[in-house]
C-alpha positions in Angstrom: 5.8 26.9 17.3 7.6 30.0 17.9 6.5 31.4 14.4 2.9 31.4 15.5 0.8 34.3 16.9 1.3 34.2 20.6 -2.5 33.9 21.0 -2.2 30.4 19.0 0.5 29.0 21.1 -0.7 26.8 23.8 0.5 24.3 26.1 -0.3 22.3 29.3 1.7 20.5 31.6 -0.3 17.1 32.2 1.9 15.5 35.0 5.5 15.0 35.6 6.4 12.3 38.1 10.5 12.0 38.1 10.3 8.7 39.9 8.7 7.0 36.9 11.0 4.8 34.8 10.6 2.9 31.7 13.0 -0.1 31.5 14.3 -1.3 28.2 15.7 -4.6 27.2 19.2 -3.1 27.3 18.9 -2.7 31.0 19.2 1.1 30.7 16.4 3.5 32.0 15.2 6.5 30.9 13.0 9.4 32.0 9.4 8.9 31.0 7.6 11.9 29.4 3.8 12.1 28.6 3.1 14.8 25.8 -0.5 15.4 24.6 -1.0 18.0 21.5 -3.4 18.9 18.8 -2.7 20.5 15.6 -4.3 22.6 13.0 -2.5 21.3 10.0 -4.6 23.4 7.4 -6.6 26.4 7.6 -10.1 26.0 9.4 -13.1 27.4 7.7 -16.1 27.6 9.9 -18.3 27.6 6.7 -16.2 25.1 4.6 -19.3 23.2 3.4 -20.3 26.5 1.7 -16.9 27.6 0.1 -15.6 24.4 -1.8 -16.4 22.7 -5.0 -17.9 19.1 -4.5 -17.2 16.3 -6.8 -20.2 14.5 -8.2 -19.8 11.6 -6.4 -19.0 11.7 -2.7 -22.3 13.0 -1.3 -24.2 10.2 -2.9 -21.6 7.2 -1.5 -22.9 4.6 0.5 -21.5 1.2 1.8 -23.7 -1.8 2.9 -26.7 0.4 2.3 -25.6 2.9 4.7 -25.2 6.5 3.8 -21.8 7.8 4.4 -20.8 11.2 5.5 -17.7 13.0 4.5 -14.8 14.9 6.6 -11.8 17.2 5.4 -8.5 15.8 6.6 -6.4 18.2 8.5 -9.1 20.7 9.2 -10.2 19.7 12.8 -12.7 17.2 11.9 -10.7 14.2 13.2 -8.7 13.1 10.4 -5.0 13.4 9.8 -4.9 16.6 12.1 -1.3 16.2 12.3 1.8 18.2 11.2 3.3 17.0 7.9 0.1 16.4 6.2 0.7 15.9 2.5 -0.6 14.8 -0.7 2.7 13.0 -1.6 5.6 12.6 0.4 8.5 10.2 0.0 6.2 7.6 -1.7 6.7 4.2 0.0 4.5 0.9 0.4 4.4 2.0 4.0 2.0 4.8 3.0 -0.7 2.3 2.6 -2.8 1.1 5.5 -6.2 -0.8 4.7 -9.4 0.5 6.2 -12.7 -1.2 6.7 -13.5 -2.1 3.3 -12.5 -5.8 2.2 -10.3 -4.4 -0.7 -6.9 -5.9 0.4 -6.4 -6.8 -3.4 -6.7 -3.4 -4.4 -4.5 -2.1 -1.4 -1.9 -4.8 -2.4 -1.9 -3.7 -5.9 -1.7 -0.1 -4.9 1.3 -0.9 -2.5 3.1 -2.7 -5.0 2.9 0.1 -7.6 4.2 2.5 -4.9 7.7 0.5 -5.1 7.8 2.9 -8.2 7.1 6.2 -7.1 7.0 8.0 -10.5 3.9 5.5 -11.4 2.1 6.7 -8.5 2.9 10.6 -9.2 1.6 9.8 -12.7 -1.7 9.1 -11.5 -2.1 12.6 -10.5 -0.5 14.4 -13.4 -3.7 16.0 -14.2 -3.8 17.7 -11.1 -0.4 19.4 -11.2 3.4 18.8 -11.9 5.3 17.1 -9.4 6.7 20.5 -7.8 2.9 21.4 -7.4 2.0 18.1 -6.1 4.6 18.5 -3.3 2.8 21.6 -1.9 -0.6 20.0 -1.6 -2.8 19.9 0.3 -3.2 23.6 0.6 -5.1 26.0 2.9 -7.9 26.4 0.6 -10.1 23.1 -0.1 -9.4 21.8 -3.7 -10.2 19.0 -6.3 -7.9 16.2 -7.3 -7.8 14.4 -10.7 -6.8 10.8 -10.7 -6.1 9.1 -13.9 -7.0 5.6 -14.1 -7.9 3.2 -16.9 -11.3 1.5 -17.7 -10.8 -2.2 -16.7 -12.7 -3.3 -19.7 -11.3 -0.9 -22.5 -8.1 0.1 -21.0 -9.1 3.6 -21.8 -7.7 6.3 -19.3 -10.4 7.7 -17.3 -9.9 11.1 -15.3 -11.8 11.0 -12.2 -12.3 14.0 -10.1 -12.4 13.7 -6.4 -12.6 16.5 -3.7 -10.6 16.4 -0.6 -13.2 14.7 1.5 -12.9 11.4 2.9 -15.8 9.0 3.5 -16.8 8.2 7.1 -19.1 6.1 8.6 -22.0 7.4 10.9 -20.0 6.8 13.9 -17.2 9.3 12.5 -14.8 6.4 11.8 -12.8 6.5 8.6 -14.2 3.9 6.1 -11.2 3.7 3.5 -7.7 3.6 3.6 -6.3 5.4 6.4 -3.6 8.1 5.7 0.0 7.2 6.1 1.7 7.7 9.3 3.6 10.4 7.9 0.5 11.9 6.9 0.4 10.9 3.1 -3.2 11.2 1.6 -2.4 9.9 -1.8 -3.4 6.3 -1.2 -6.9 7.7 0.3 -7.5 9.4 -3.0 -6.4 6.8 -5.3 -8.8 4.2 -3.6 -11.7 6.6 -3.6 -11.1 7.2 -7.2 -11.1 3.4 -8.1 -14.4 3.0 -6.0 -16.0 5.8 -8.1 -14.7 4.1 -11.3 -16.2 0.7 -10.0 -19.4 2.1 -9.0 -19.2 2.5 -5.3 -17.5 1.2 -2.2 -19.5 -2.2 -2.2 -18.2 -2.9 -5.8 -14.5 -3.1 -4.6 -15.1 -5.7 -2.0 -13.3 -8.6 -3.2 -11.0 -8.7 -6.1 -7.4 -9.7 -7.2 -4.2 -7.7 -7.7 -4.5 -8.0 -11.6 -7.7 -6.2 -11.6 -6.2 -3.4 -9.6 -3.0 -3.1 -11.8 -5.4 -2.9 -15.0 -6.9 -0.1 -13.5 -3.7 1.6 -12.1 -1.5 1.1 -15.2 -3.6 0.2 -18.2 -1.5 -2.9 -18.7 -3.0 -6.2 -20.1 -0.2 -8.4 -19.7 -1.5 -9.7 -16.4 -1.0 -13.2 -15.0 -2.2 -15.4 -12.0 0.0 -18.4 -11.1 -1.5 -21.1 -8.9 0.2 -23.8 -7.1 -0.8 -27.3 -6.1 1.2 -30.3 -5.2 4.4 -28.2 -5.5 3.7 -27.5 -9.1 2.6 -24.3 -10.6 0.5 -23.3 -13.6 0.1 -20.2 -15.6 -3.1 -18.3 -16.3 -3.7 -15.0 -17.8 -6.2 -12.3 -16.7 -8.6 -10.9 -19.6 -10.5 -7.8 -19.9 -13.5 -9.6 -18.9 -11.8 -10.3 -15.7 -11.6 -14.0 -16.2 -8.6 -16.2 -15.9 -7.7 -18.5 -18.9 -4.9 -21.1 -19.2 -2.0 -19.1 -20.8 1.6 -19.3 -22.2 4.2 -18.5 -19.6 5.8 -14.8 -20.1 8.7 -14.9 -22.2 10.6 -13.0 -19.6 11.8 -15.7 -17.3 11.8 -18.3 -19.6 8.5 -18.9 -21.2 6.6 -22.0 -21.6 3.4 -23.3 -23.3 0.0 -23.1 -22.1 -0.7 -26.0 -19.7 2.9 -26.5 -18.8 3.9 -26.7 -15.3 7.1 -25.9 -13.3 8.0 -26.9 -9.7 8.8 -24.5 -6.8 12.5 -24.1 -7.5 11.7 -22.9 -11.1 8.8 -20.8 -10.2 11.3 -19.1 -7.5 13.8 -18.4 -10.3 11.2 -16.9 -12.4 10.0 -14.5 -9.6 13.6 -13.4 -9.2 13.8 -12.5 -12.9 10.4 -10.7 -12.8 11.7 -8.8 -9.7 14.9 -7.9 -11.7 12.9 -6.7 -14.5 11.0 -4.5 -12.4 7.7 -6.1 -12.9 5.0 -5.6 -10.2 4.3 -8.6 -8.0 1.6 -9.7 -5.5 0.4 -12.9 -3.7 -2.5 -14.2 -1.9 -3.4 -17.1 0.7 -6.2 -19.5 0.6 -9.2 -19.8 3.1 -12.4 -18.4 3.7 -11.9 -15.5 6.0 -9.4 -12.8 6.9 -10.2 -13.3 10.5 -8.1 -16.6 10.5 -4.4 -16.4 10.9 -1.8 -19.1 10.9 1.6 -18.0 12.1 0.7 -14.2 11.5 -0.3 -15.1 7.9 -4.1 -14.1 7.3 -6.4 -16.4 5.3 -8.2 -15.3 2.1 -5.7 -12.1 2.0 -3.9 -10.5 -0.7 -0.1 -9.3 -0.1 2.5 -7.1 -1.9 5.6 -9.1 -3.0 8.4 -6.5 -2.6 11.4 -8.4 -3.6 12.8 -11.9 -4.3 16.4 -12.6 -3.7 18.4 -15.9 -4.8 21.5 -17.1 -2.8 21.4 -13.8 -0.8 25.1 -12.4 -0.3 26.5 -15.6 -1.8 24.7 -17.9 0.7 22.4 -20.6 0.1 19.4 -18.6 1.4 16.5 -17.5 -1.0 14.4 -14.9 0.6 11.3 -13.1 -0.2 10.2 -9.7 1.1 6.4 -9.3 1.5 3.9 -6.7 2.9 0.5 -7.0 4.3 -1.6 -4.0 3.4 -3.0 -3.6 6.7 0.1 -2.0 7.7 0.7 -4.6 10.6 0.5 -8.4 11.3 3.3 -10.1 10.3 4.9 -13.7 9.7 5.8 -14.9 13.5 7.3 -18.2 12.6 10.7 -19.2 11.0 14.2 -17.9 11.5 13.6 -14.8 9.2 10.9 -13.4 11.1 11.3 -9.9 12.7 14.3 -10.4 15.0 14.5 -14.0 14.1 17.9 -15.9 14.9 18.6 -16.3 11.0 19.6 -12.5 10.9 22.0 -12.8 13.6 23.6 -16.3 12.3 24.0 -14.5 8.7 25.4 -11.0 9.2 26.1 -10.7 5.4 22.4 -11.5 4.9 21.3 -9.0 7.3 23.5 -6.2 5.9 22.0 -7.1 2.3 18.3 -7.3 3.5 18.5 -4.7 6.1 15.3 -5.9 7.9 13.2 -3.7 10.0 11.7 -5.1 13.3 8.8 -2.5 13.2 5.3 -3.7 13.2 4.5 -2.3 9.8 3.2 -5.5 7.9 6.5 -5.9 6.1 8.4 -9.3 6.6 10.7 -11.8 5.3 10.2 -15.5 4.5 12.6 -18.1 3.0 11.6 -19.5 -0.4 10.1 -22.8 1.0 8.0 -20.7 3.7 6.5 -18.7 0.8 5.3 -21.8 -0.9 3.9 -23.3 2.0 1.7 -20.2 2.9 1.0 -18.7 -0.6 -0.8 -20.8 -3.2 -1.5 -17.8 -5.7 1.2 -15.4 -7.1 0.1 -12.3 -9.3 2.2 -10.5 -11.9 1.9 -7.2 -13.8 4.4 -8.0 -16.8 5.1 -4.3 -17.3 8.8 -2.8 -16.6 8.5 0.0 -14.3 12.2 0.7 -14.5 11.3 4.1 -16.2 9.2 5.3 -13.1 12.1 4.9 -10.9 14.0 7.3 -13.1 11.1 9.7 -13.1 11.1 9.6 -9.3 14.9 10.2 -9.1 14.5 13.3 -11.5 11.6 14.7 -9.5 13.7 14.5 -6.2 16.8 16.2 -8.1 14.3 19.0 -9.1 13.2 19.7 -5.8 
């Protein structure tokens, strides 16, 4: 940090032992270095509570009847004190990491939306244009305006939130954690949804359709349920109930009450993916504390892509993300580092799987239908939001 004032440059050698080695699977060895650092990402105001404008909600927010505190990220209060803190960066599903609220349905919906970066930046349009948003947060505390949609009327609702994030009395963050790259936008979107719904307790439990209705204002929302290898179609209404429905015209259509088998359902999923529709899935079960082969019971996931006969092979694959940002499928040849990738180099080249424990994993078509019995669809093409993102990047 040579550009900093000399009195602000501090470093300390903790310990160095040249004889310590870390051994990798490759057989090579490297020197081990331990670095400890703390950062002041934003200007630290000693009397910050007195100089910034609060929103109308944060100070009154509770969770499970417990009063919450609120801390400022990046200002030496223990939240996201890291270089690179930002409101919006290279918007990506991996920005989303679920916190302590049982709102996997919402975080899955947000994660799916982030596949289309322009749709995320649109939520902050009332805060500033894209170039202005890229410069936030700033040294001076500020407000963010998040535009959502009333889940009953679908009318747009502008919700003002200040920069503070809710923490529990032990100082731990309650909601979504900032992205590993310092992105804060998921935290403020979740906070705005909690406010719109009436508080943190009101967003415990739900489904992706409810999330997409508030995030996009779209009412073409579907839930597909599988039983005995056959799938049926239901539609989500503004009263947040599910009713038997005609199948979406895109993908083949079908009358209410008709069923399709797993192969036909997967073909429809691939068409919806190609149309840039937003997709999600959920598992059965009673508790998200139970896992089977790394798949969490009673839990919502983001469906990122569906690929049929990948690279000209017979393999049908689905890319999925856990909103926890960790805990992945541990079985099958397409798991992270699984043998399927080595045995099928063309599939590997097409899918480019990452072995990081980031919640993203691949499954075969048959495996997907074995573990997931609910599929969600927001039948709204998001292609234009891809273009918005590209234009914004060019402008930068």
